[in-house]
DODO-235741 format. One line per field, with one value per residue (C-alpha): residue number from 1; x, y, z. Coordinates in Angstrom, 2 decimals. Example, Ala and Ser with C-alpha at 12.3 -4.5 7.8 and 13.67 -1.06 7.14 Angstrom:
% residues 2
pos c(1, 2)
px c(12.30, 13.67)
py c(-4.50, -1.06)
pz c(7.80, 7.14)
***
This chain:
% residues 163
pos c(1, 2, 3, 4, 5, 6, 7, 8, 9, 10, 11, 12, 13, 14, 15, 16, 17, 18, 19, 20, 21, 22, 23, 24, 25, 26, 27, 28, 29, 30, 31, 32, 33, 34, 35, 36, 37, 38, 39, 40, 41, 42, 43, 44, 45, 46, 47, 48, 49, 50, 51, 52, 53, 54, 55, 56, 57, 58, 59, 60, 61, 62, 63, 64, 65, 66, 67, 68, 69, 70, 71, 72, 73, 74, 75, 76, 77, 78, 79, 80, 81, 82, 83, 84, 85, 86, 87, 88, 89, 90, 91, 92, 93, 94, 95, 96, 97, 98, 99, 100, 101, 102, 103, 104, 105, 106, 107, 108, 109, 110, 111, 112, 113, 114, 115, 116, 117, 118, 119, 120, 121, 122, 123, 124, 125, 126, 127, 128, 129, 130, 131, 132, 133, 134, 135, 136, 137, 138, 139, 140, 141, 142, 143, 144, 145, 146, 147, 148, 149, 150, 151, 152, 153, 154, 155, 156, 157, 158, 159, 160, 161, 162, 163)
px c(25.25, 22.22, 18.78, 17.03, 19.62, 19.38, 15.46, 15.33, 18.09, 16.05, 12.82, 14.38, 16.33, 14.50, 15.40, 13.72, 14.69, 14.01, 12.29, 12.34, 8.78, 6.80, 5.69, 2.14, 1.22, -2.49, -3.36, -6.99, -8.62, -11.23, -12.97, -13.21, -16.65, -15.64, -12.58, -9.80, -8.57, -4.65, -5.40, -6.79, -3.46, -1.65, -3.83, -3.65, 0.24, 1.27, -0.76, 0.76, 4.06, 4.51, 1.68, 3.07, 6.40, 5.15, 3.38, 6.46, 3.70, 5.24, 3.18, 2.34, -1.25, -1.53, -4.87, -5.68, -8.75, -11.31, -9.10, -7.13, -4.72, -2.84, -0.44, 0.89, 3.41, 4.39, 3.06, -0.27, -1.97, -0.67, -1.86, -5.15, -6.13, -4.67, -6.61, -9.81, -9.27, -8.85, -11.98, -13.91, -12.76, -15.76, -13.66, -13.83, -15.33, -12.86, -14.33, -11.94, -9.69, -7.12, -3.93, -3.64, -0.33, 2.26, 5.87, 9.51, 10.39, 9.32, 9.13, 8.54, 11.19, 11.82, 8.70, 6.47, 3.85, 4.14, 1.09, 0.90, -1.53, -1.09, -0.72, 1.56, 3.24, 3.82, 0.98, 2.70, 3.35, -0.15, -1.53, 0.39, -0.78, -4.66, -3.77, -2.79, -5.81, -7.95, -6.61, -6.90, -10.48, -11.50, -9.79, -12.14, -9.77, -7.11, -4.16, -0.78, 1.19, 4.43, 7.85, 7.02, 3.83, 5.75, 8.35, 5.96, 4.41, 7.81, 8.35, 4.97, 6.07, 9.16, 6.72, 3.77, 3.01, 3.23, -0.23)
py c(-51.75, -49.82, -49.43, -51.30, -54.41, -54.46, -54.28, -57.37, -59.21, -58.67, -59.77, -62.91, -63.69, -66.12, -65.51, -67.95, -66.60, -68.09, -65.89, -65.95, -66.62, -68.79, -67.27, -67.03, -67.07, -66.18, -66.27, -65.39, -64.88, -62.17, -60.24, -56.51, -54.83, -52.39, -52.71, -51.14, -48.07, -46.87, -44.48, -47.58, -49.40, -46.41, -46.08, -49.88, -49.84, -46.56, -47.23, -51.13, -50.15, -48.19, -49.86, -53.38, -52.47, -51.14, -54.45, -56.65, -58.04, -59.00, -59.79, -59.39, -58.63, -59.78, -58.70, -60.30, -58.99, -59.67, -62.34, -61.05, -62.98, -61.84, -63.86, -62.07, -63.24, -62.16, -62.92, -64.68, -61.91, -59.28, -61.12, -61.84, -58.10, -57.06, -59.52, -58.67, -54.90, -56.36, -58.11, -55.22, -53.15, -52.43, -52.46, -56.15, -59.36, -62.20, -65.39, -67.91, -68.34, -70.64, -70.60, -70.23, -72.08, -71.55, -72.20, -71.65, -69.45, -66.40, -66.85, -63.06, -61.53, -58.32, -57.36, -55.13, -55.13, -55.65, -54.64, -56.00, -55.84, -58.34, -56.98, -57.74, -60.66, -63.65, -65.94, -69.13, -67.29, -66.08, -69.30, -70.71, -68.25, -68.83, -72.41, -72.01, -69.45, -72.36, -74.77, -72.72, -71.59, -75.23, -76.82, -78.09, -77.67, -75.00, -75.11, -74.70, -71.64, -73.33, -72.00, -72.36, -70.49, -67.65, -67.91, -67.69, -64.44, -62.91, -63.61, -61.88, -58.98, -58.63, -58.73, -56.90, -53.25, -51.18, -50.00)
pz c(76.95, 75.81, 77.82, 75.13, 75.31, 78.88, 78.93, 76.59, 78.70, 81.74, 80.24, 79.13, 82.67, 84.53, 87.64, 90.48, 94.11, 97.43, 99.79, 103.28, 103.30, 101.29, 97.80, 97.14, 93.02, 92.20, 88.25, 87.08, 83.97, 83.23, 80.47, 80.04, 80.48, 77.42, 75.41, 77.56, 76.28, 75.97, 79.20, 81.16, 80.29, 81.58, 84.28, 85.49, 84.82, 86.93, 89.84, 90.05, 89.65, 92.60, 94.67, 94.21, 94.95, 98.29, 98.84, 97.37, 94.75, 91.48, 88.26, 84.82, 83.14, 79.27, 77.53, 74.16, 72.75, 75.23, 77.21, 80.25, 82.03, 85.17, 87.23, 91.12, 93.02, 96.96, 100.58, 100.59, 102.40, 99.85, 97.00, 98.40, 99.18, 95.79, 94.13, 96.29, 95.20, 91.23, 91.77, 92.66, 89.52, 87.17, 84.18, 83.93, 84.95, 86.62, 84.76, 86.49, 89.26, 88.01, 90.34, 93.68, 95.17, 97.55, 96.38, 97.80, 94.56, 93.13, 88.97, 88.41, 90.48, 88.77, 87.45, 89.82, 86.82, 83.40, 81.33, 77.73, 75.10, 72.85, 69.09, 66.21, 67.63, 65.55, 64.85, 66.55, 69.78, 69.57, 69.15, 72.21, 74.48, 72.91, 73.70, 77.25, 77.94, 76.70, 78.58, 81.97, 81.39, 80.73, 83.38, 86.01, 88.86, 89.80, 87.33, 87.95, 86.09, 85.08, 84.33, 80.68, 80.69, 82.80, 79.82, 77.07, 78.98, 78.83, 75.24, 74.55, 76.61, 73.97, 71.06, 72.69, 72.13, 75.65, 76.48)
***
């Protein structure tokens, strides 16, 4: 099986793994201060892959125009420390913390960090993403990032351009 097919299968595979410790899932929405460049995306992804592996944090970052969504999973202390670092990053402004929950299972098991810029995806997938983003943005309380959300984000990752 070639690497392209293996990679695509891995993206579609929803692996839920119980860990020996509780998983903390955090999601936030933000806006870039200025539009991200390809160099910004490369910097975020390359630094995140190594650092998140050491932290045992998994996650994904999706950027659609001026709408950023990130989901992080791992030990609560590691995720909160990473979130504090992300919050201090001057390239963007966090507009809303949308999820901060403990779970028994990790939904992004094999995703140390996947960074995707939405472009050239089917309109119906873009509409679904924008609807979820709007619902999360307008919720009055913390929301749950569901397995259905994660599955949509993985579909976006298949279509979206690598930064």
